[in-house]
All heavy atoms as an XYZ file, in Angstrom:
696
protein
N     -37.968    155.015     10.565
C     -37.743    153.979     11.561
C     -38.988    153.843     12.428
O     -39.863    154.686     12.409
C     -36.537    154.332     12.414
N     -39.049    152.778     13.176
C     -40.168    152.573     14.086
C     -41.208    151.618     13.542
O     -41.049    151.029     12.490
N     -42.274    151.509     14.294
C     -43.340    150.559     13.969
C     -44.361    151.179     13.025
O     -45.514    151.408     13.373
C     -44.024    150.090     15.251
C     -43.119    149.305     16.145
C     -43.837    148.850     17.384
N     -42.953    148.021     18.178
C     -43.320    147.400     19.270
N     -44.554    147.509     19.717
N     -42.462    146.661     19.938
N     -43.923    151.457     11.824
C     -44.783    152.075     10.821
C     -44.622    151.343      9.499
O     -43.608    150.712      9.249
C     -44.412    153.552     10.625
C     -44.422    154.352     11.894
C     -43.229    154.658     12.531
C     -45.609    154.770     12.456
C     -43.227    155.384     13.708
C     -45.622    155.498     13.632
C     -44.425    155.811     14.260
N     -45.625    151.460      8.637
C     -45.528    150.849      7.308
C     -44.406    151.468      6.497
O     -43.879    150.853      5.583
C     -46.856    150.985      6.563
C     -47.923    150.071      7.114
C     -49.193    150.092      6.295
O     -49.240    150.777      5.261
O     -50.138    149.408      6.699
N     -44.024    152.678      6.846
C     -42.987    153.381      6.104
C     -41.585    153.111      6.648
O     -40.636    153.765      6.224
C     -43.255    154.892      6.133
O     -43.354    155.306      7.506
C     -44.532    155.232      5.392
N     -41.430    152.163      7.554
C     -40.118    151.829      8.096
C     -39.171    151.534      6.947
O     -39.518    150.846      5.986
C     -40.228    150.619      9.027
C     -38.915    150.239      9.660
O     -37.962    149.907      8.969
N     -38.874    150.269     10.972
N     -37.961    152.067      7.036
C     -36.987    151.940      5.957
C     -36.663    150.478      5.636
O     -36.318    150.145      4.503
C     -35.713    152.744      6.285
C     -34.952    152.130      7.433
C     -34.839    152.878      5.069
N     -36.780    149.587      6.607
C     -36.468    148.175      6.393
C     -37.672    147.344      5.950
O     -37.526    146.172      5.645
C     -35.885    147.569      7.672
C     -34.570    148.213      8.032
O     -33.716    148.380      7.180
N     -34.419    148.603      9.282
N     -38.854    147.947      5.935
C     -40.068    147.221      5.577
C     -40.062    146.866      4.096
O     -39.642    147.656      3.256
C     -41.304    148.044      5.907
N     -40.522    145.676      3.786
C     -40.640    145.212      2.406
C     -42.095    144.889      2.098
O     -42.905    144.647      2.986
C     -39.788    143.961      2.176
C     -38.310    144.171      2.392
C     -37.726    145.101      1.360
C     -36.239    145.251      1.571
N     -35.726    146.477      1.045
N     -42.400    144.832      0.844
C     -43.741    144.543      0.350
C     -43.925    143.031      0.244
O     -43.046    142.328     -0.246
C     -43.908    145.206     -1.013
C     -45.230    144.963     -1.680
C     -46.397    145.528     -1.189
C     -45.306    144.176     -2.820
C     -47.606    145.325     -1.815
C     -46.508    143.971     -3.461
C     -47.659    144.550     -2.949
O     -48.860    144.333     -3.580
N     -45.056    142.530      0.726
C     -45.401    141.117      0.658
C     -46.835    140.975      0.176
O     -47.688    141.797      0.502
C     -45.342    140.473      2.039
C     -44.015    140.446      2.698
C     -43.365    141.510      3.254
C     -43.177    139.314      2.908
N     -42.179    141.096      3.786
C     -42.039    139.755      3.593
C     -43.294    137.971      2.586
C     -41.017    138.904      3.961
C     -42.275    137.121      2.948
C     -41.153    137.586      3.619
N     -47.098    139.936     -0.580
C     -48.470    139.523     -0.890
C     -48.548    138.070     -0.455
O     -47.775    137.227     -0.922
C     -48.809    139.664     -2.400
C     -50.238    139.203     -2.655
C     -48.606    141.096     -2.870
N     -49.449    137.805      0.480
C     -49.582    136.441      1.007
C     -51.032    135.989      0.895
O     -51.947    136.801      0.831
C     -49.095    136.349      2.469
C     -49.880    137.289      3.378
C     -47.598    136.642      2.557
C     -49.525    137.162      4.851
N     -51.209    134.674      0.847
C     -52.538    134.088      0.732
C     -52.773    133.132      1.887
O     -51.953    132.252      2.157
C     -52.686    133.345     -0.598
C     -54.065    132.772     -0.812
C     -54.207    132.097     -2.160
O     -53.211    131.973     -2.900
O     -55.335    131.670     -2.478
N     -53.909    133.299      2.551
C     -54.260    132.436      3.681
C     -54.704    131.069      3.173
O     -55.027    130.914      1.989
C     -55.390    133.069      4.497
O     -56.633    132.925      3.823
N     -54.768    130.084      4.055
C     -55.265    128.762      3.651
C     -56.711    128.807      3.142
O     -57.132    127.949      2.390
C     -55.171    127.934      4.934
C     -54.135    128.615      5.756
C     -54.262    130.074      5.422
N     -57.448    129.860      3.522
C     -58.844    130.009      3.085
C     -58.959    130.760      1.763
O     -60.054    130.952      1.248
C     -59.650    130.756      4.164
C     -59.631    130.051      5.515
S     -60.311    128.381      5.457
C     -62.008    128.735      5.143
N     -57.824    131.220      1.214
C     -57.822    131.907     -0.069
C     -57.879    133.419      0.012
O     -57.941    134.090     -1.018
N     -57.855    133.987      1.229
C     -57.840    135.441      1.375
C     -56.440    135.955      1.064
O     -55.447    135.401      1.536
C     -58.229    135.851      2.801
C     -59.642    135.409      3.156
O     -60.538    135.571      2.308
O     -59.835    134.908      4.289
N     -56.364    137.022      0.282
C     -55.075    137.589     -0.126
C     -54.853    138.894      0.635
O     -55.752    139.734      0.727
C     -55.029    137.825     -1.644
C     -53.743    138.514     -2.050
C     -55.189    136.495     -2.387
N     -53.656    139.052      1.172
C     -53.275    140.244      1.921
C     -52.066    140.884      1.250
O     -51.080    140.212      0.980
C     -52.899    139.875      3.361
C     -54.033    139.287      4.154
C     -54.320    137.926      4.097
C     -54.831    140.088      4.970
C     -55.361    137.376      4.832
C     -55.878    139.540      5.703
C     -56.136    138.186      5.629
O     -57.157    137.650      6.351
N     -52.157    142.188      0.986
C     -51.022    142.966      0.504
C     -50.472    143.721      1.701
O     -51.199    144.457      2.368
C     -51.447    143.947     -0.581
C     -51.842    143.268     -1.867
C     -52.065    144.253     -2.998
O     -51.202    145.136     -3.195
O     -53.092    144.132     -3.655
N     -49.185    143.550      1.976
C     -48.592    144.034      3.213
C     -47.371    144.884      2.893
O     -46.512    144.479      2.109
C     -48.174    142.827      4.085
C     -49.390    141.945      4.369
C     -47.499    143.285      5.356
C     -49.035    140.581      4.880
N     -47.275    146.048      3.538
C     -46.111    146.905      3.357
C     -45.088    146.735      4.483
O     -43.968    147.201      4.353
C     -46.531    148.377      3.269
C     -47.235    148.681      1.957
O     -46.785    148.183      0.907
O     -48.244    149.403      1.978
N     -45.477    146.118      5.576
C     -44.567    145.885      6.697
C     -45.027    144.600      7.386
O     -46.018    144.609      8.111
C     -44.595    147.074      7.656
C     -43.647    146.941      8.821
O     -43.416    145.854      9.329
N     -43.106    148.062      9.263
N     -44.321    143.498      7.161
C     -44.744    142.194      7.660
C     -44.817    142.155      9.183
O     -45.773    141.615      9.747
C     -43.797    141.099      7.158
C     -44.160    139.673      7.531
C     -45.523    139.280      6.959
C     -43.088    138.706      7.049
N     -43.863    142.755      9.864
C     -43.867    142.730     11.321
C     -45.061    143.496     11.874
O     -45.752    143.010     12.777
C     -42.548    143.300     11.880
O     -41.463    142.543     11.350
C     -42.510    143.237     13.388
N     -45.327    144.661     11.347
C     -46.480    145.448     11.789
C     -47.779    144.693     11.519
O     -48.670    144.629     12.370
C     -46.490    146.803     11.081
C     -47.627    147.750     11.431
C     -47.559    148.140     12.899
C     -47.562    148.992     10.549
N     -47.892    144.092     10.344
C     -49.093    143.320     10.004
C     -49.265    142.141     10.957
O     -50.365    141.875     11.441
C     -48.998    142.836      8.552
C     -50.194    142.061      8.108
C     -51.355    142.571      7.596
C     -50.366    140.646      8.155
N     -52.231    141.545      7.313
C     -51.642    140.356      7.651
C     -49.554    139.599      8.564
C     -52.136    139.062      7.551
C     -50.047    138.301      8.470
C     -51.323    138.041      7.962
N     -48.172    141.445     11.266
C     -48.242    140.296     12.173
C     -48.706    140.728     13.562
O     -49.467    140.011     14.222
C     -46.887    139.598     12.245
N     -48.273    141.898     14.016
C     -48.704    142.410     15.327
C     -50.219    142.581     15.373
O     -50.840    142.384     16.405
C     -48.054    143.763     15.615
C     -46.684    143.671     16.159
C     -46.182    145.027     16.683
N     -44.781    144.880     16.992
C     -43.791    145.293     16.211
N     -44.057    145.923     15.084
N     -42.550    145.084     16.563
N     -50.803    142.970     14.256
C     -52.244    143.231     14.203
C     -53.068    141.987     13.902
O     -54.290    142.021     14.015
C     -52.529    144.292     13.139
C     -51.938    145.643     13.462
C     -52.211    146.619     12.342
C     -51.618    147.984     12.629
N     -51.855    148.944     11.545
N     -52.419    140.867     13.484
C     -53.169    139.700     13.013
C     -52.715    138.374     13.625
O     -52.855    137.327     12.990
C     -53.073    139.618     11.485
C     -53.725    140.763     10.792
N     -53.047    141.913     10.476
C     -55.005    140.949     10.388
C     -53.886    142.753      9.887
N     -55.072    142.192      9.826
N     -52.213    138.386     14.840
C     -51.751    137.134     15.454
C     -52.874    136.106     15.555
O     -52.621    134.909     15.469
C     -51.155    137.381     16.853
O     -52.111    138.082     17.647
C     -49.859    138.166     16.772
N     -54.110    136.573     15.690
C     -55.242    135.645     15.842
C     -55.464    134.800     14.588
O     -56.001    133.690     14.680
C     -56.521    136.405     16.215
C     -57.201    137.138     15.073
C     -56.542    138.455     14.639
O     -55.621    138.940     15.326
O     -56.949    138.996     13.594
N     -55.047    135.276     13.434
C     -55.194    134.494     12.200
C     -54.344    133.219     12.230
O     -54.580    132.296     11.461
C     -54.796    135.323     10.978
C     -55.686    136.524     10.652
C     -55.095    137.314      9.480
C     -57.100    136.068     10.328
N     -53.367    133.190     13.120
C     -52.457    132.055     13.237
C     -52.685    131.274     14.529
O     -51.914    130.390     14.873
C     -51.004    132.551     13.162
C     -50.709    133.248     11.866
C     -50.942    134.607     11.726
C     -50.252    132.538     10.770
C     -50.699    135.250     10.520
C     -50.011    133.170      9.563
C     -50.238    134.529      9.437
N     -53.765    131.613     15.259
C     -54.077    130.931     16.513
C     -53.062    131.230     17.602
O     -52.820    130.394     18.456
N     -52.489    132.426     17.567
C     -51.444    132.795     18.516
C     -51.903    133.955     19.392
O     -52.777    134.732     19.010
C     -50.157    133.170     17.785
C     -49.569    132.002     16.995
C     -48.243    132.373     16.391
C     -47.647    131.235     15.608
N     -47.194    130.129     16.430
N     -51.270    134.070     20.549
C     -51.562    135.169     21.466
C     -50.985    136.473     20.912
O     -49.964    136.460     20.220
C     -50.953    134.886     22.836
C     -51.508    133.664     23.573
C     -50.709    133.414     24.841
C     -52.973    133.870     23.897
N     -51.609    137.616     21.228
C     -51.112    138.905     20.747
C     -49.922    139.393     21.576
O     -50.065    140.235     22.454
C     -52.319    139.833     20.890
C     -53.098    139.231     22.008
C     -52.883    137.744     21.918
N     -48.741    138.846     21.313
C     -47.529    139.243     22.031
C     -46.356    139.226     21.060
O     -46.445    138.675     19.963
C     -47.269    138.315     23.218
S     -46.899    136.618     22.748
N     -45.259    139.846     21.466
C     -44.097    139.951     20.581
C     -43.499    138.586     20.240
O     -42.962    138.401     19.158
C     -43.039    140.859     21.194
C     -43.409    142.331     21.139
C     -43.687    142.842     19.732
O     -42.829    142.674     18.841
O     -44.775    143.404     19.520
N     -43.603    137.622     21.148
C     -43.105    136.276     20.848
C     -43.864    135.683     19.659
O     -43.264    135.117     18.741
C     -43.222    135.374     22.076
C     -42.745    133.979     21.840
N     -41.401    133.672     21.714
C     -43.417    132.820     21.670
C     -41.277    132.375     21.493
N     -42.486    131.836     21.458
N     -45.185    135.834     19.666
C     -46.006    135.335     18.558
C     -45.669    136.056     17.257
O     -45.569    135.439     16.194
C     -47.489    135.525     18.873
O     -47.874    134.763     19.994
N     -45.476    137.364     17.342
C     -45.111    138.145     16.160
C     -43.806    137.615     15.576
O     -43.680    137.410     14.369
C     -44.994    139.646     16.514
C     -44.404    140.436     15.345
C     -46.353    140.199     16.902
N     -42.834    137.369     16.447
C     -41.553    136.839     15.991
C     -41.693    135.489     15.316
O     -41.036    135.221     14.301
N     -42.561    134.622     15.860
C     -42.783    133.314     15.249
C     -43.383    133.453     13.851
O     -42.974    132.755     12.911
C     -43.715    132.474     16.123
C     -43.091    131.988     17.397
C     -44.091    131.210     18.230
O     -45.287    131.518     18.255
N     -43.607    130.191     18.919
N     -44.346    134.335     13.706
C     -45.019    134.515     12.418
C     -44.040    135.067     11.383
O     -43.923    134.538     10.277
C     -46.242    135.452     12.569
C     -47.305    134.779     13.447
C     -46.808    135.844     11.208
C     -48.389    135.720     13.936
N     -43.321    136.116     11.753
C     -42.363    136.724     10.830
C     -41.278    135.722     10.452
O     -40.938    135.576      9.271
C     -41.768    138.010     11.446
C     -40.607    138.533     10.609
C     -42.847    139.078     11.583
N     -40.758    135.008     11.433
C     -39.731    134.007     11.152
C     -40.272    132.926     10.211
O     -39.578    132.470      9.298
C     -39.223    133.384     12.447
C     -38.189    132.329     12.230
N     -36.895    132.618     11.861
C     -38.273    130.977     12.294
C     -36.224    131.485     11.727
N     -37.038    130.479     11.973
N     -41.514    132.511     10.419
C     -42.121    131.503      9.550
C     -42.180    131.950      8.108
O     -41.869    131.178      7.189
N     -42.555    133.209      7.884
C     -42.610    133.718      6.511
C     -41.214    133.898      5.918
O     -41.004    133.634      4.738
C     -43.410    135.013      6.430
C     -44.893    134.769      6.402
C     -45.696    135.136      7.467
C     -45.493    134.156      5.316
C     -47.062    134.906      7.449
C     -46.862    133.919      5.273
C     -47.642    134.293      6.349
N     -40.252    134.346      6.729
C     -38.880    134.474      6.213
C     -38.307    133.108      5.849
O     -37.592    132.977      4.858
C     -37.978    135.182      7.214
C     -38.139    136.686      7.214
C     -38.207    137.394      8.400
C     -38.211    137.400      6.027
C     -38.353    138.769      8.404
C     -38.362    138.774      6.018
C     -38.428    139.456      7.211
O     -38.568    140.820      7.208
N     -38.617    132.087      6.625
C     -38.159    130.737      6.314
C     -38.791    130.248      5.013
O     -38.116    129.663      4.157
C     -38.480    129.776      7.475
O     -37.812    130.239      8.650
C     -38.036    128.356      7.167
N     -40.091    130.512      4.840
C     -40.771    130.135      3.594
C     -40.161    130.881      2.405
O     -39.960    130.303      1.336
C     -42.270    130.433      3.704
N     -39.846    132.152      2.609
C     -39.227    132.942      1.542
C     -37.873    132.345      1.152
O     -37.555    132.234     -0.027
C     -39.048    134.385      2.007
C     -38.310    135.273      1.031
C     -38.114    136.657      1.631
C     -37.108    137.456      0.844
N     -36.819    138.742      1.488
N     -37.089    131.942      2.137
C     -35.788    131.329      1.857
C     -35.962    130.039      1.058
O     -35.168    129.750      0.170
C     -35.023    131.081      3.150
C     -34.497    132.370      3.783
C     -33.760    132.131      5.086
N     -32.695    131.139      4.985
C     -31.473    131.372      4.521
N     -31.160    132.576      4.097
N     -30.569    130.409      4.487
N     -36.993    129.266      1.366
C     -37.249    128.034      0.612
C     -37.593    128.364     -0.842
O     -37.127    127.704     -1.766
C     -38.372    127.236      1.266
N     -38.396    129.399     -1.037
C     -38.760    129.816     -2.397
C     -37.515    130.224     -3.179
O     -37.391    129.940     -4.370
C     -39.784    130.970     -2.346
C     -41.122    130.447     -1.817
C     -39.952    131.618     -3.719
C     -42.114    131.544     -1.481
N     -36.589    130.876     -2.485
C     -35.353    131.322     -3.131
C     -34.339    130.198     -3.319
O     -33.276    130.398     -3.885
C     -34.714    132.451     -2.315
C     -35.525    133.747     -2.252
C     -34.876    134.733     -1.284
C     -35.668    134.360     -3.635
N     -34.675    128.990     -2.824
C     -33.806    127.839     -3.016
C     -32.627    127.779     -2.061
O     -31.633    127.124     -2.352
N     -32.748    128.438     -0.917
C     -31.653    128.427      0.054
C     -31.522    127.040      0.681
O     -32.512    126.340      0.884
C     -31.890    129.465      1.151
C     -32.030    130.877      0.644
C     -30.757    131.383      0.027
C     -30.925    132.816     -0.439
N     -29.752    133.387     -1.001
N     -30.305    126.621      0.998
C     -30.084    125.300      1.598
C     -30.798    125.156      2.942
O     -30.934    126.124      3.681
C     -28.572    125.239      1.800
C     -27.998    126.356      1.024
C     -29.076    127.360      0.795
N     -31.227    123.962      3.226
C     -31.855    123.578      4.492
C     -33.217    124.229      4.724
O     -33.732    124.198      5.828
C     -30.928    123.877      5.672
C     -29.624    123.121      5.607
C     -28.780    123.395      6.817
C     -27.456    122.676      6.672
N     -26.571    122.917      7.788
N     -33.796    124.828      3.717
C     -35.132    125.412      3.829
C     -36.042    124.611      2.908
O     -35.914    124.689      1.703
C     -35.121    126.888      3.435
C     -34.132    127.728      4.187
C     -34.362    127.758      5.683
O     -35.484    127.731      6.164
N     -33.290    127.788      6.436
N     -36.941    123.847      3.484
C     -37.700    122.891      2.681
C     -39.164    123.270      2.455
O     -39.774    122.754      1.548
C     -37.640    121.513      3.341
C     -36.249    121.045      3.564
N     -35.402    120.681      2.544
C     -35.530    120.921      4.701
C     -34.236    120.326      3.035
N     -34.284    120.468      4.341
N     -39.728    124.132      3.285
C     -41.154    124.393      3.199
C     -41.423    125.798      2.676
O     -41.114    126.766      3.360
C     -41.814    124.222      4.583
O     -41.464    122.943      5.086
C     -43.308    124.332      4.493
N     -41.987    125.923      1.483
C     -42.244    127.248      0.926
C     -43.556    127.872      1.415
O     -44.062    128.809      0.819
C     -42.286    126.983     -0.576
C     -42.821    125.606     -0.670
C     -42.258    124.872      0.528
N     -44.123    127.340      2.489
C     -45.337    127.896      3.077
C     -45.139    128.024      4.586
O     -44.203    127.460      5.156
C     -46.556    126.989      2.824
O     -46.337    125.720      3.448
C     -46.805    126.790      1.345
N     -46.031    128.762      5.231
C     -46.026    128.866      6.689
C     -47.440    128.623      7.180
O     -48.348    129.390      6.856
C     -45.526    130.234      7.146
C     -45.667    130.439      8.629
C     -44.955    129.656      9.524
C     -46.525    131.389      9.148
C     -45.083    129.812     10.893
C     -46.662    131.559     10.511
C     -45.940    130.771     11.365
O     -46.079    130.928     12.729
N     -47.633    127.555      7.912
C     -48.936    127.181      8.472
C     -50.039    127.198      7.406
O     -51.156    127.624      7.656
C     -49.305    128.100      9.641
C     -48.375    127.976     10.826
S     -48.839    129.019     12.232
C     -50.293    128.147     12.818
N     -49.701    126.780      6.194
C     -50.668    126.747      5.103
C     -50.784    128.053      4.332
O     -51.490    128.128      3.336
N     -50.118    129.089      4.793
C     -50.106    130.378      4.109
C     -49.054    130.352      3.017
O     -47.967    129.827      3.222
C     -49.781    131.493      5.101
C     -50.871    131.772      6.095
C     -51.275    130.955      7.099
C     -51.667    132.940      6.181
N     -52.279    131.545      7.805
C     -52.543    132.773      7.265
C     -51.714    134.116      5.449
C     -53.463    133.741      7.627
C     -52.635    135.082      5.824
C     -53.500    134.891      6.896
N     -49.364    130.957      1.882
C     -48.427    130.988      0.758
C     -47.972    132.416      0.481
O     -48.758    133.360      0.595
C     -49.083    130.441     -0.506
C     -49.442    128.988     -0.413
C     -49.998    128.478     -1.727
O     -49.948    129.139     -2.755
N     -50.531    127.272     -1.693
N     -46.730    132.549      0.095
C     -46.206    133.845     -0.325
C     -46.407    133.945     -1.833
O     -45.923    133.118     -2.584
C     -44.710    133.966      0.009
C     -44.490    133.834      1.515
C     -44.160    135.281     -0.522
C     -43.029    133.725      1.907
N     -47.140    134.957     -2.261
C     -47.376    135.161     -3.686
C     -46.353    136.118     -4.287
O     -46.011    136.002     -5.455
C     -48.788    135.702     -3.914
C     -49.940    134.837     -3.365
C     -51.271    135.515     -3.636
C     -49.895    133.442     -3.948
N     -45.873    137.068     -3.466
C     -44.910    138.054     -3.955
C     -44.205    138.666     -2.756
O     -44.787    138.794     -1.690
C     -45.640    139.139     -4.747
C     -44.740    140.154     -5.397
C     -45.530    141.133     -6.234
C     -44.587    142.128     -6.884
N     -45.287    143.117     -7.678
N     -42.946    139.061     -2.947
C     -42.220    139.771     -1.898
C     -41.154    140.634     -2.539
O     -40.770    140.415     -3.685
C     -41.587    138.803     -0.895
C     -40.694    137.768     -1.515
C     -39.357    138.048     -1.768
C     -41.181    136.519     -1.859
C     -38.540    137.093     -2.346
C     -40.368    135.560     -2.428
C     -39.045    135.853     -2.674
N     -40.717    141.628     -1.818
C     -39.658    142.502     -2.324
C     -40.131    143.934     -2.442
O     -40.787    144.456     -1.560
N     -39.822    144.533     -3.553
C     -40.196    145.920     -3.791
C     -41.605    145.978     -4.377
O     -41.981    145.166     -5.196
C     -39.208    146.593     -4.746
C     -37.785    146.624     -4.210
C     -37.648    147.405     -2.928
O     -38.283    148.473     -2.784
O     -36.912    146.945     -2.029
N     -42.331    146.978     -3.950
C     -43.696    147.179     -4.465
C     -43.614    147.856     -5.823
O     -42.946    148.870     -5.978
C     -44.486    148.047     -3.488
C     -45.931    148.180     -3.828
C     -46.648    148.954     -2.713
C     -48.131    148.979     -2.956
N     -48.832    149.635     -1.851
N     -44.257    147.254     -6.819
C     -44.264    147.872     -8.143
C     -45.385    148.907     -8.198
O     -46.468    148.697     -7.681
C     -44.436    146.831     -9.240
O     -45.543    146.009     -8.968
N     -45.112    150.016     -8.824
C     -46.068    151.128     -8.859
C     -47.227    150.858     -9.772
O     -47.167    150.262    -10.761
C     -45.371    152.395     -9.293
O     -44.328    152.681     -8.411
């Protein structure tokens, strides 16, 4: 538990920035805390929540969930999510 990559609820993500940079992430919330500036946001928990929510909404669109129309967040694309393959 806690703010660590090893948090039991943390999932693996691979995302691509609008500039083509690829990030492999073991804990999206922790990563967002360290990279709010990549989204033009202030380094605060509100910004972290916006970023994480944006990616979860994009993930829901990818999964075909109702009322979720945009499979990207601010031009960022999700390449992979879920369990990390060894």
